[in-house]
C-alpha positions, 0 to 999 in steps of 0.5 A, a space after each residue: 383846063 382847070 380842075 373843075 373842067 377836068 372833073 366835069 369832063 371825067 364825070 361826063 365821060 364816065 356817066 354820059 358818054 353819049 352827051 359828050 359825043 354830041 359836043 362839037 368841041 369837048 375840050 373847049 366846052 369843058 375848058 370854058 365850063 371850068 372857068 365859069 364854075 370857078 367864078 361861080 364857086 368863088 362868088 358863092 364862097 365869098 357870100 357864104 364866108 361873109 365878112 371877116 371879124 377884127 377879133 378873128 384869128 388866122 386859123 379861124 379865118 382860114 377854117 371859115 374860108 376853107 369851109 365856105 369854099 368846100 360848101 360852094 364847090 359841092 353845091 355848084 358841082 352838084 348842079 353841073 352834074 345834073 342831066 341835060 347840061 351838055 350842049 354842042 
């Protein structure tokens, strides 16, 4: 299970234990969910970051890509932490 799946599993265990109990296969559910989130984060981060500029240095590029990934993670995880996600 990747870090996104583990974070969501922990969030649900702490804040929505009843919903976790209703999931038939919690390990598989959060494993699959983590993979889905990973793909969504990467796609959104790529979109936010936009194309590289030939004049952009390594440090600037690294900062731009890091900020884009953090912004994407925040937005995607916020959506997945809303009530009503878990389905068994």
